[in-house]
N, C-alpha and C positions, 0 to 999 in steps of 0.2 A: 408626253406633253406637248403634241404638236399644236394644239390650239393657242399655245403661248408664242409660237413662232409664225407671226403673221406674214412674214416674208423670209427671206434668207437670213438665218441666225447671224448676228454680228459677231465678228472676230474681236477679241481682247487679247492684246499683247501682255504676256505675263512672264516675269524673269524666273529663272530657276533660283531657289533658295541657296544652292552651293556656288552658282555663277550669276551674281546679279547683272552682269554684262551681257548675258545671253538670254534672250526672249524667245517665246514660242506662242503662237496664236491659239486662242482657246474659245470655245463657245460657252458663253455664262448665260445663266437664266437672269433676267432682269426681275429681281425680288421687288422692285417698285412698280411693276405691271399692275394695273387695275385689278387684274384677276386674283391678286394676292390681298387686296385691300381688306375684304371681309375677315380674313384669316388674322390679319394684324392685331384685330381687336379681342381675339379669343385669349382669355387669361392663360389657359393652358400652354398657349403657343409663344408666350411673352419671351421666354428664354430659349426656346427651342431652336436647333440648328436649321440651317436651311433646307436640308433634305426633308424635313418634316413638312416644310411649306409646300415643296414640291409634291410630296405624296398626298397632302390633304386635298390640295387642288385637283390632281390627277384622279384621285379616288372619288371625288364629288362628281367629277365629269362622268365617270364610269357608272355611277350610281344613279344618274339623272333618272327621274321617273318612279324610284322607289320610295314608298311611304314609310312611316316609322316603324309599323308592323314588319314589313318586309325586311328593313334594315336590320331589325332586331333577330331576324333568322339568317343573317349573312355572316359567313366566315370571312376571314381575312389572313392571306399569306403574301408576305413581302420578301422578295430576292434582293439581296444586297451583294455589294463586293467590298468596298472600302467603309461603307456606312458614314457615321457623323464625322467626317474626316476633319473639318475646321474646329470643332471643340476638342476632338481627340488630340490634334497637333498643340492646341494652345494649352491643354491640361498638361501633357507630358513634357512639353517645353518648359513650362514653368517649374515642373519638379526637377528636370534636368539641369536647369540653369540656378534655380534658388533653393532647392532641396525639397524634401517631403512636406514640410511645414507650408509651402506654397501650393500645395494641392488644393485647389478649389472645390468645396463641397457642392458648390452651385453648378460649375461645369461638369463633374464626373458623370452625374446621371445621364447626360445628354451625349455621353460617349459610346454607350452601348447600343447594339443593334435593335434591342427590344424597345428602346425609347421612342423612336418614330412609330413604331406599330402601336404601342399604347397611345400615342397622341392621336393617330388616325381614328383607332377604334372608339376612343373616348369622344373625340370631337364630333365625329359622324354618327354616334350612337350605334355602333355595330356590336351586337351582343354575343354573336357566335365565337366559335374557337378562333384564336389568333395565334400566328406563328411567324417566326423570322428565320430565314435560311441565308447563308453566306457562301459565296463561292465566286466563280467567274461568270461569265455570260451564261454557261449552262445551269446556273441556280435557277434561272428562269423555268427551265423544263421541271427541275425538282420541285418548284412551287406549283406548277400546273399538274404535276402527278399527285402532289399532296392535296390539291383541290379535288381531284377525281376521287381519290380515297375518301375524303369526307362526304362527298355526294353518294358514294357508293355505300357508306355506312349509314347514310341518312342522318348525319349529325347537324347538317344544316340544309336550307334550300337553295342557297346559292353561295358562292365563294368569290370574294373580290381578290384578284391575284394581281400585284404590283412589281414592278422592277424599277429601282432608283439608284441614282449615283449623285454624289456631291463633290464638287471639285474643290482642291486646295492647292496652292502653289507647290506645297511640298510634294504633291503627286508628280509634278514635272520631273523631279529629280529620280523617282522611281521610274518613270518611263523613259527617261534618258539612260539610266542605268541598264534597263532592260533592252535598249537599242531601238527603241519604238519610234524615236523623234528623229525622223530623216525626211529629207527633202529629194524630190525627183524632178529633174528638168527645172530646178530653181523654183519649184512650186512645193508647198506644204502638202504631205500626203496624209499623215496622222494628225487629226486635231482633236485634243481631249474635250470632253464636253460634260454637261451634267443635265439633270432632270429626272422625269418620272413618267410612267405611263401605266395604265391599268386596263384590266380585262375582266368583266364579270362573267363568270362561269356557271352554267346551269346545265342539267340534262336536256338533250335536244328534245323538242315537243312539237315540231312543225316541220313542213316541207322546206321552208325557206330559211331554216336555222343553219348558221354557220358553225361547223364542228371541228373539233381536233379529233382526228380518227385514229392517229398514231403517233406514240412518242418514244424516242429512244434516245438515251444518254449513258455515261460511263465509259466512253471510249478515250481512255487515259493515254497521254503521251508525255514525253520527257525531252523529245528533241524534234526538230524540224522533220527529219525522216520519218520518226514514229507519229508525228502529227499527220502526215500524209497517209500512212497506214491506217491510222484511227479513223481519219474521215472517209476513207475508202470502205473501211469495214462498217462503219455507221450507215453510209448510204445503200449498202448492199442490203439493208433491212426494208428498202422502200422500193416500189415500182419505178424502173428505169425510166418509163415514159412521163413520169410527172414533170410538169413545168417547174422550175427550181428558182427560187429567189436568191440571188447572190448578194452579199452584204459585206464581204471582208476586202473589198478592192481598195480600201484606204488604211489597211493594217497589215502587220507582217504574214497574216495568213492568206493575203490576197493571191499569191503565187500558187499555193496549194489549191485555193478553191478554183482558180483557172484550169489547173491541171485536172481536177475532178469533175468540172463542168464541160470539159471538151466534147463528150458523147452525149450531153444531156441538153435539152431545150432549157433555156434560162432568161431571166429577165433580172434588171438591177433596181433595188429600192433606191439606190443612189440616183437614179434618174430623176427622182424627186428631189426636194430639197435635201442637201447632205446635213445631217444633224450632229455630226461628230461621233466620237467613240465615247460611250458612257456605260460600259459594261453592261449590267442587268437593264438598265433603261434602254440601251440600244437594242437588246434582245426582245424586249417588249415593243419597241417602236417599229422594229422590222416585222414582227409577228402581226401587228395591226394593220400594218401597210400591205402585207401580203395578203391578209385577210380582205382587206378593202378591194383587192385586185380580182378576187373571185368572181366569175361570171358564167353565164350558160355555157358559153364557148371554151371556157376554161375553168371548169367547176372544182378542180383539185390543184393544189400547189405544195411543194415541198420547201420548207424553211430550215436550212441548216443553221445551228446555232454554233458559232465558231468561238469557243472559249479560248481566250488568248493566253491563259496561264497553264492550263493541265488538262482539259478534256474537250470532247466535240459532241454534239448531239444533234438532233433534228426533229421537226414536227410535220406531220402531214395534215393539212387542213382542207376542208371541202364543204359542200353544200349537198346534204342528203336528207332523206326521209327516215324517220324511225331509227336513228342511230344515236349513240350515246359517246360522251367522251371517253375514251379508254386508252390504255398504255400497254 
């Protein structure tokens, strides 16, 4: 959702639920931004969670130029991590405090992952297959692989792949318990964020098409040491001469990334505006930014996807003639 960050994103200080006296900076999407005005009038989105608004706007940007007939032949895959966190917290909080009778039938439908998927497909008239995937950042790769499978099976003409994250103050407690909220040299290192980004995927059909030529995931870890080994095993599947996009410098995997990049040419997406850490949305942002960096002098790039909870994967992107998305 880079289009909504017209300048550096604004930090909002947010208190931990368990420690109201302790606050942490967060990058929040301004839901009152003019870009969202048109969606506020959609009856279907009247009670939707913020993540649905992020997704509809990101999807519309990615679909720009497609007419109604083309949209009818478009599939949809969305990668989530926490999903509709705001409404989920409100729903379960009411049940925990007031009992089952307080469970809101209006809130519950908005707590499931498929709800935003349904909102996007219906609002933008996408009539192809629709699917939701949940995981850490690497769910973004699984979503791209699903898109590739649908294209190979000729189920749709193109697939809209989206990554999204919605912030809620309860998430800060989870990050605190995981040890992710740390300061370095009195400056904030890890900044939670939210938003969405999308990529419209088709089979390559021209010399100037930007392609994803290789996808690897499933390198599981359970400790920091295992994460280093998982990252090393993952990167061994790719050409060691590829320029590598680094993106973990603000989270706990930064040290592992630096170790694995010692003998590789690399560049940092963080040299652009830092958008914070937003799980699958961050994976999508980093993919789009790396894709934008492709040039004739540097026609191929490697994008590691650092899953912060359980696995590591990577994508190779480039510009080539007569190649197809494959994994």
